[in-house]
C-alpha positions as CSV (number, residue, x, y, z in Angstrom):
1,M,-3.9,-44.9,-46.2
2,S,-6.2,-41.6,-47.1
3,R,-4.8,-38.4,-47.2
4,D,-6.6,-37.3,-43.8
5,D,-4.8,-40.6,-42.0
6,A,-1.5,-39.7,-43.5
7,I,-1.8,-35.8,-42.1
8,R,-2.9,-37.2,-38.5
9,L,0.0,-39.7,-38.6
10,A,2.3,-37.0,-39.6
11,Y,1.0,-34.7,-36.7
12,L,1.5,-37.5,-34.2
13,A,5.0,-38.0,-35.7
14,A,5.7,-34.1,-35.1
15,A,4.2,-34.3,-31.7
16,V,6.7,-36.9,-30.5
17,L,9.7,-34.8,-32.0
18,F,8.3,-31.9,-30.1
19,I,8.3,-33.9,-26.9
20,L,11.9,-35.2,-27.5
21,G,12.9,-31.8,-28.1
22,L,11.8,-30.7,-24.8
23,K,13.4,-33.6,-23.0
24,Y,16.8,-32.9,-24.8
25,L,16.8,-29.1,-24.2
26,S,16.5,-29.7,-20.3
27,A,20.5,-30.2,-20.5
28,P,23.2,-28.2,-21.9
29,R,25.0,-31.1,-23.4
30,T,21.7,-32.2,-25.3
31,A,20.3,-28.9,-26.3
32,R,21.5,-28.7,-29.6
33,R,19.9,-32.1,-30.5
34,G,16.7,-31.0,-28.8
35,N,16.3,-28.0,-31.2
36,V,17.0,-30.2,-34.1
37,F,14.2,-32.5,-32.9
38,A,11.8,-29.7,-32.7
39,A,12.9,-28.0,-35.8
40,V,12.2,-31.3,-37.8
41,G,8.9,-31.8,-36.0
42,M,7.8,-28.2,-36.9
43,L,8.8,-28.8,-40.3
44,L,6.8,-32.3,-40.7
45,A,3.6,-30.2,-38.9
46,I,4.1,-27.5,-41.8
47,V,4.4,-30.1,-44.7
48,A,1.4,-32.0,-43.6
49,T,-0.7,-28.9,-43.2
50,L,0.2,-27.7,-46.6
51,V,-0.9,-31.3,-48.0
52,D,-4.5,-30.4,-46.4
53,A,-7.0,-30.0,-49.1
54,R,-8.1,-26.7,-47.3
55,V,-5.2,-24.7,-48.3
56,V,-6.2,-21.8,-50.3
57,S,-3.2,-20.2,-51.9
58,F,0.1,-22.0,-51.9
59,G,1.6,-18.9,-53.2
60,L,0.8,-16.7,-50.2
61,I,2.2,-19.2,-47.8
62,A,5.3,-19.7,-49.7
63,A,5.7,-15.7,-49.6
64,G,5.1,-15.9,-45.8
65,I,7.4,-18.6,-45.3
66,G,10.2,-16.8,-47.4
67,V,9.5,-13.6,-45.4
68,G,10.0,-15.1,-41.9
69,T,12.7,-17.2,-43.1
70,V,14.7,-14.1,-43.9
71,I,13.8,-12.3,-40.8
72,G,14.5,-15.1,-38.6
73,A,17.9,-15.9,-40.2
74,F,19.0,-12.2,-40.4
75,S,17.9,-11.8,-36.5
76,A,19.7,-15.0,-35.5
77,Q,23.0,-13.7,-37.3
78,R,23.0,-10.2,-36.5
79,V,21.5,-10.2,-32.7
80,K,24.1,-10.3,-30.2
81,M,24.0,-13.0,-27.2
82,T,23.4,-10.0,-24.5
83,A,19.9,-9.4,-26.8
84,I,18.8,-12.9,-26.9
85,P,16.1,-12.1,-24.1
86,Q,14.8,-9.3,-26.0
87,M,14.7,-11.6,-29.2
88,V,12.7,-14.2,-27.1
89,A,10.5,-11.6,-25.8
90,L,9.8,-10.5,-29.4
91,F,9.4,-13.7,-31.1
92,N,7.2,-14.7,-28.3
93,G,4.8,-11.8,-28.9
94,V,4.6,-12.5,-32.6
95,G,3.5,-15.9,-32.0
96,G,0.7,-14.4,-29.6
97,G,-0.1,-11.8,-32.0
98,A,-0.4,-14.8,-34.8
99,A,-2.8,-16.6,-32.7
100,A,-4.8,-13.6,-32.0
101,L,-5.2,-12.8,-35.9
102,V,-6.3,-16.2,-36.8
103,A,-8.8,-16.0,-34.2
104,A,-10.2,-12.6,-35.7
105,S,-9.9,-14.0,-39.1
106,E,-12.1,-16.8,-38.2
107,Y,-14.7,-14.8,-36.3
108,H,-14.7,-12.3,-39.5
109,V,-15.5,-15.4,-41.9
110,L,-18.1,-16.5,-39.7
111,A,-19.6,-13.2,-39.2
112,G,-19.5,-13.0,-43.0
113,D,-21.2,-16.3,-43.5
114,G,-24.2,-14.9,-41.6
115,V,-23.7,-17.0,-38.2
116,T,-25.6,-15.5,-35.6
117,S,-24.3,-17.2,-32.7
118,L,-21.1,-19.4,-31.9
119,D,-21.1,-23.2,-30.9
120,G,-19.7,-23.7,-27.5
121,K,-16.4,-25.3,-28.2
122,I,-15.7,-22.7,-31.2
123,A,-17.0,-19.8,-28.8
124,V,-14.7,-20.6,-26.2
125,S,-11.4,-21.4,-28.5
126,V,-12.0,-18.1,-30.6
127,M,-12.4,-15.7,-27.6
128,F,-9.5,-17.3,-25.7
129,S,-7.2,-17.2,-28.6
130,A,-8.2,-13.7,-29.4
131,V,-7.8,-12.3,-26.0
132,V,-4.8,-14.4,-24.5
133,G,-2.7,-13.9,-27.8
134,S,-3.4,-10.2,-28.0
135,V,-2.3,-9.9,-24.0
136,S,0.8,-12.0,-24.8
137,F,1.6,-9.6,-28.0
138,A,1.4,-6.5,-26.4
139,G,3.1,-7.7,-23.0
140,S,5.6,-9.1,-24.6
141,L,6.6,-5.8,-26.9
142,V,6.4,-3.9,-23.6
143,A,8.7,-6.8,-22.0
144,F,10.9,-6.2,-25.3
145,G,11.3,-2.5,-24.6
146,K,12.3,-2.8,-21.2
147,L,14.9,-5.5,-21.7
148,Q,16.1,-3.0,-24.8
149,E,15.9,0.1,-22.3
150,L,13.4,1.7,-24.6
151,L,11.4,1.8,-21.9
152,P,12.0,2.5,-17.9
153,G,13.3,-0.9,-16.3
154,R,11.7,0.4,-13.0
155,P,8.0,-0.3,-12.3
156,I,5.7,2.1,-13.9
157,T,2.3,2.5,-11.9
158,W,-0.6,4.8,-11.8
159,P,-3.5,6.0,-9.5
160,A,-6.1,3.1,-9.2
161,Q,-4.0,0.9,-11.5
162,K,-5.5,-2.3,-10.2
163,L,-8.9,-1.2,-10.1
164,V,-8.9,0.2,-13.7
165,N,-7.1,-3.1,-14.9
166,A,-10.2,-5.0,-13.2
167,A,-12.6,-2.9,-15.1
168,A,-10.9,-3.4,-18.1
169,V,-10.9,-7.5,-17.6
170,V,-14.6,-7.4,-16.7
171,A,-15.3,-5.2,-20.0
172,I,-13.3,-7.9,-21.9
173,L,-15.3,-10.7,-20.6
174,T,-18.7,-9.1,-21.1
175,L,-17.4,-8.3,-24.6
176,A,-16.4,-11.7,-25.4
177,V,-19.7,-13.3,-24.3
178,V,-21.7,-10.8,-26.0
179,S,-19.6,-11.4,-29.4
180,A,-20.1,-15.1,-29.1
181,T,-24.0,-15.3,-28.7
182,S,-24.4,-12.5,-31.2
183,V,-21.7,-12.3,-34.0
184,D,-20.9,-8.4,-34.2
185,Q,-17.6,-7.3,-35.3
186,A,-18.4,-4.1,-33.9
187,L,-18.2,-5.7,-30.5
188,F,-15.2,-8.1,-31.1
189,F,-12.7,-5.7,-32.1
190,P,-13.0,-3.3,-29.2
191,M,-12.4,-6.5,-27.1
192,L,-9.1,-6.9,-29.0
193,G,-8.2,-3.1,-28.2
194,L,-9.0,-3.7,-24.6
195,A,-7.0,-6.9,-24.5
196,L,-3.9,-5.3,-26.0
197,L,-4.3,-2.6,-23.5
198,I,-4.1,-5.2,-20.6
199,G,-1.3,-6.6,-22.0
200,V,0.6,-3.1,-21.9
201,A,-0.9,-2.2,-18.4
202,A,0.2,-5.7,-16.9
203,V,3.7,-5.8,-17.8
204,L,4.3,-1.8,-17.4
205,P,4.4,-2.0,-13.3
206,I,6.7,-4.9,-13.5
207,G,10.3,-4.2,-12.7
208,G,13.4,-5.3,-14.9
209,A,14.6,-8.0,-12.3
210,D,11.4,-10.0,-13.1
211,M,11.7,-9.9,-16.8
212,P,12.8,-13.2,-16.9
213,V,9.2,-14.7,-15.0
214,V,7.3,-12.3,-17.3
215,I,8.8,-13.6,-20.3
216,S,8.1,-17.1,-19.3
217,L,4.7,-16.4,-18.1
218,L,4.0,-14.8,-21.6
219,N,5.3,-17.5,-23.4
220,S,2.8,-19.9,-21.7
221,F,0.1,-17.4,-22.5
222,T,1.2,-17.8,-26.3
223,G,1.5,-21.5,-26.2
224,L,-2.3,-21.6,-24.8
225,A,-3.4,-19.2,-27.4
226,A,-2.0,-21.4,-29.9
227,A,-3.6,-24.5,-28.6
228,A,-7.0,-22.7,-28.5
229,T,-6.2,-21.7,-32.2
230,G,-5.8,-25.4,-32.8
231,F,-9.2,-26.0,-31.9
232,V,-10.6,-23.4,-33.9
233,L,-8.7,-24.7,-37.2
234,G,-9.0,-28.4,-36.0
235,N,-5.2,-29.0,-36.4
236,D,-4.1,-31.6,-34.1
237,A,-0.3,-30.4,-34.3
238,L,-1.1,-26.9,-33.2
239,I,-2.9,-28.3,-30.0
240,I,-0.3,-30.5,-29.0
241,A,2.5,-28.0,-29.7
242,G,0.5,-25.0,-28.1
243,T,-0.1,-27.4,-24.8
244,L,3.4,-28.4,-24.5
245,V,4.5,-24.8,-24.9
246,G,1.8,-23.7,-22.2
247,A,2.6,-26.3,-19.9
248,S,6.4,-26.1,-19.8
249,G,6.1,-22.1,-19.6
250,T,4.0,-22.4,-16.7
251,L,6.3,-24.8,-15.2
252,L,9.3,-22.8,-15.8
253,T,7.5,-19.6,-14.3
254,Q,6.5,-21.4,-11.1
255,M,10.2,-22.7,-10.8
256,M,11.5,-19.2,-11.1
257,S,9.3,-17.6,-8.8
258,R,10.3,-20.2,-6.4
259,A,13.8,-19.5,-7.0
260,M,13.2,-15.9,-6.0
261,N,11.1,-17.1,-2.9
262,R,8.2,-15.0,-4.4
263,S,4.7,-15.6,-5.3
264,L,3.6,-15.1,-9.0
265,A,1.1,-12.7,-7.6
266,N,3.7,-10.5,-6.0
267,V,5.7,-10.7,-9.2
268,L,2.9,-9.3,-11.1
269,F,1.5,-7.2,-8.7
270,G,4.2,-6.2,-6.3
271,A,6.1,-3.4,-8.3
272,F,9.3,-4.9,-7.1
273,G,12.9,-3.6,-8.1
274,G,14.1,-0.3,-9.9
275,G,14.3,1.5,-6.6
276,P,17.1,4.2,-6.1
277,A,20.7,2.9,-6.1
278,A,21.7,3.1,-2.8
279,G,25.2,3.0,-2.2
280,A,26.1,4.3,-5.8
281,S,29.6,5.7,-4.7
282,A,31.8,4.0,-7.4
283,K,35.6,3.8,-6.3
284,A,35.2,5.8,-3.1
285,G,36.0,2.7,-1.0
286,T,33.3,3.2,1.3
287,N,29.2,3.5,1.6
288,G,28.7,6.0,4.5
289,D,30.5,4.1,7.6
290,R,31.0,0.8,5.8
291,P,34.3,0.6,4.2
292,V,35.3,-1.9,1.2
293,R,38.5,-3.5,-0.1
294,D,39.6,-1.9,-3.3
295,V,42.2,-4.1,-4.9
296,S,44.2,-4.2,-8.1
297,A,44.2,-6.7,-11.0
298,T,47.8,-8.3,-9.8
299,D,46.4,-8.8,-6.2
300,V,43.6,-10.7,-7.7
301,A,45.8,-12.5,-10.0
302,V,48.0,-13.6,-7.1
303,L,45.0,-15.1,-5.1
304,L,43.7,-17.0,-8.2
305,G,47.0,-18.2,-9.3
306,Y,48.0,-20.0,-6.2
307,A,44.4,-21.1,-5.5
308,R,43.4,-24.8,-5.1
309,R,39.9,-24.2,-6.2
310,V,38.1,-21.4,-8.1
311,V,34.3,-20.7,-8.8
312,F,33.2,-18.0,-11.3
313,V,29.9,-16.6,-10.7
314,P,28.6,-14.9,-13.8
315,G,25.8,-12.5,-14.0
316,Y,24.2,-10.0,-16.3
317,G,27.4,-7.5,-16.1
318,L,29.3,-10.3,-17.7
319,A,26.8,-10.6,-20.6
320,V,26.8,-6.5,-21.1
321,A,30.4,-6.5,-21.3
322,Q,30.8,-9.5,-23.4
323,A,33.2,-10.9,-20.9
324,Q,32.6,-14.8,-21.4
325,H,35.6,-15.5,-23.8
326,G,38.1,-13.6,-21.6
327,V,36.6,-15.5,-18.3
328,R,37.2,-18.9,-20.3
329,E,40.5,-17.7,-21.2
330,L,41.5,-17.1,-17.6
331,A,39.9,-20.4,-16.6
332,E,42.1,-22.2,-19.0
333,L,45.5,-20.5,-17.4
334,L,44.1,-21.1,-14.2
335,E,43.7,-25.0,-14.8
336,K,47.1,-25.1,-16.7
337,R,48.4,-24.1,-13.0
338,G,46.4,-27.1,-11.4
339,V,43.3,-24.9,-10.2
340,D,40.0,-26.6,-10.0
341,V,37.8,-24.4,-11.9
342,K,34.1,-24.2,-11.7
343,Y,30.9,-22.0,-12.7
344,A,28.1,-21.4,-10.3
345,I,24.9,-20.9,-12.1
346,H,21.8,-19.1,-10.5
347,P,18.4,-19.9,-11.9
348,V,17.5,-16.2,-12.4
349,A,20.8,-14.8,-13.1
350,G,20.8,-12.6,-16.3
351,R,17.5,-11.7,-18.2
352,M,16.2,-15.0,-19.3
353,P,16.2,-18.7,-18.0
354,G,19.4,-20.3,-19.1
355,H,21.0,-16.6,-20.1
356,M,24.2,-17.7,-18.5
357,N,24.4,-21.1,-19.6
358,V,24.3,-19.7,-23.1
359,L,26.8,-17.2,-23.0
360,L,29.4,-19.6,-21.3
361,A,28.4,-22.3,-24.0
362,E,28.9,-19.8,-26.7
363,A,32.6,-19.4,-25.3
364,D,33.1,-23.1,-25.3
365,V,33.0,-23.7,-21.5
366,P,32.9,-27.3,-20.9
367,Y,29.3,-28.6,-19.7
368,D,30.8,-30.4,-16.8
369,Q,32.0,-27.2,-15.1
370,L,28.8,-25.5,-14.9
371,W,27.2,-26.2,-11.5
372,E,23.7,-25.5,-10.6
373,M,23.0,-23.4,-7.2
374,E,21.7,-26.8,-5.4
375,Q,25.0,-28.4,-6.4
376,I,27.5,-25.8,-5.9
377,N,26.3,-24.2,-2.6
378,P,28.0,-27.2,-0.4
379,E,31.2,-26.7,-2.5
380,F,31.9,-22.9,-1.5
381,V,33.1,-23.8,2.1
382,Q,35.9,-25.7,0.3
383,T,36.5,-23.1,-2.2
384,D,39.8,-20.9,-1.7
385,A,38.4,-18.0,-4.3
386,V,34.8,-17.1,-5.8
387,V,35.2,-14.5,-8.5
388,V,31.7,-12.8,-9.0
389,I,31.4,-11.1,-12.4
390,G,28.4,-8.5,-12.9
391,A,26.3,-10.7,-10.3
392,N,24.5,-8.8,-7.5
393,D,21.0,-9.7,-6.0
394,V,21.7,-13.6,-6.5
395,V,24.6,-13.4,-4.1
396,N,23.4,-11.1,-1.5
397,P,23.7,-12.7,2.0
398,A,20.9,-10.6,3.1
399,A,18.3,-13.0,1.3
400,R,19.9,-15.5,3.9
401,D,20.4,-13.4,7.2
402,D,18.2,-10.3,7.2
403,P,14.5,-10.9,7.8
404,S,13.9,-7.3,7.0
405,S,15.2,-7.4,3.5
406,P,12.7,-7.6,0.6
407,L,15.1,-10.3,-0.6
408,Y,14.8,-12.5,2.5
409,G,14.1,-15.9,1.8
410,M,15.4,-16.1,-1.9
411,P,17.8,-18.9,-2.4
412,I,21.0,-17.4,-3.3
413,L,24.7,-18.5,-4.2
414,E,26.3,-18.8,-1.0
415,V,29.6,-17.2,-2.0
416,D,30.4,-15.4,1.2
417,R,31.2,-19.1,2.6
418,A,34.2,-19.1,0.7
419,E,37.7,-18.2,1.9
420,H,37.9,-15.3,-0.4
421,V,35.4,-13.2,-2.8
422,V,36.5,-11.2,-5.5
423,V,33.6,-8.9,-7.2
424,L,34.1,-7.5,-10.7
425,K,31.9,-4.5,-10.9
426,R,31.7,-1.0,-12.3
427,S,30.7,0.7,-9.1
428,M,28.9,0.0,-5.8
429,A,25.5,0.4,-7.5
430,T,22.9,-1.6,-6.4
431,G,21.4,-4.5,-8.7
432,F,18.0,-4.7,-10.4
433,A,16.3,-5.2,-7.0
434,G,17.5,-1.5,-5.9
435,I,18.9,-3.0,-2.4
436,D,22.7,-2.7,-1.0
437,N,24.7,-5.8,-1.4
438,D,26.2,-6.8,2.2
439,L,28.8,-9.2,0.6
440,F,30.6,-5.7,-0.9
441,Y,31.4,-4.9,2.9
442,D,32.3,-8.5,4.2
443,P,36.1,-8.3,5.2
444,K,37.2,-11.3,3.0
445,T,35.6,-9.5,-0.2
446,M,37.6,-7.6,-2.4
447,M,36.2,-5.1,-5.0
448,L,37.9,-4.9,-8.5
449,F,36.3,-2.0,-10.1
450,G,36.0,-1.5,-13.9
451,D,34.3,-2.7,-17.1
452,A,34.3,-6.7,-16.6
453,K,35.7,-7.4,-19.9
454,G,38.6,-4.8,-19.4
455,S,39.0,-6.3,-15.9
456,V,39.2,-10.0,-17.0
457,I,41.7,-9.1,-19.6
458,K,43.9,-7.5,-17.1
459,L,43.7,-10.6,-14.8
460,V,44.5,-12.7,-17.9
461,Q,47.6,-11.0,-18.2
462,A,48.6,-10.8,-14.7
463,V,48.2,-14.6,-14.2
464,G,49.8,-15.1,-17.4
465,A,52.9,-13.2,-16.1
466,L,52.9,-15.1,-12.4
């Protein structure tokens, strides 16, 4: 077997491992195995690439691997679970930036070799990788800034925004065509600069509530840019891996858009969310003429301790407060009292797909207690008490009942169909969508105000004392 045949065989094996990794990542119980498969596949692809005779400097490659390993290991150990979405956005941006740099490097080499115009396949691959990679890099940095609260979470718009963006896109396409037909770095690098600006301009007008969709979309961009880079380098593994990432990211983006009953165009161009916090009275007990029931931890403990079925609904507030371990402890106390406990997971709860699953898995919550929205909704009518912890828009009944609401049509966790609802919340402030939640004023709803972690600790103590 020749070296080229061995390399291709290694790339094929890596591709199979990537596909198996994605398959196993589809379920929490097998997700760890999926990560291992994908990691082994990537290691195999890297080794096969290093065996390639075209490698110029193993020293520089080893140095790059060393630096990347240190940064990755340090980040994985130090980053809090609440900051995982920011980390995903940042790492995704790094992938897009890497694809753009490879394309720029290849273009620079071709220009130095005196090439006057690019072959059709190479031209499309280089320009696509450079532009889409740059957009993904800059957009991911903005997404990171919004999630990390370095930038305002609300949509940031400006006059003639869409017209200016459209003009920039036309300019990028024009520069790409000219750069391909007449190899000229004086045009290529301004094109990259405009692509970076488009990445920033495209994400700034998107509100914090839509960041999960944006991250997924940018992830697909990075995958497609990587696949295009594979064509530039003639690397089969990169083509396959990039295509898998691009396809899965696109499908996930569509699924999340459907979960919010909004089109992707509305997410990208609707400047939705981040409105004024209507009803932000903290513990006043009312919002205008609408009363709410402000209860104590003891009241809630009695309700939960003598219930037959309890469902916990986690949201971003739980993640911020790091209350997942306390919730698991509370659930275990209830189970010892014979209570049937489940967890209801909305597809877009938190700041990224699967955010709540990851948090609860960290707290060793059994996988079989995690129920998706479609599974758990029919169960609420037979549930004695639902405990909503830090969730807001995903449990707002206006999405089902009020045609005038911007949320109307969005699938929700129908917690209001349970016999009792307990909401753990700091205040009456609205969620990311900036819309008041009718659930809070339902006569069957009880509001336990305070930090989620502190409230859960009080509930654990009160239930333990029953």
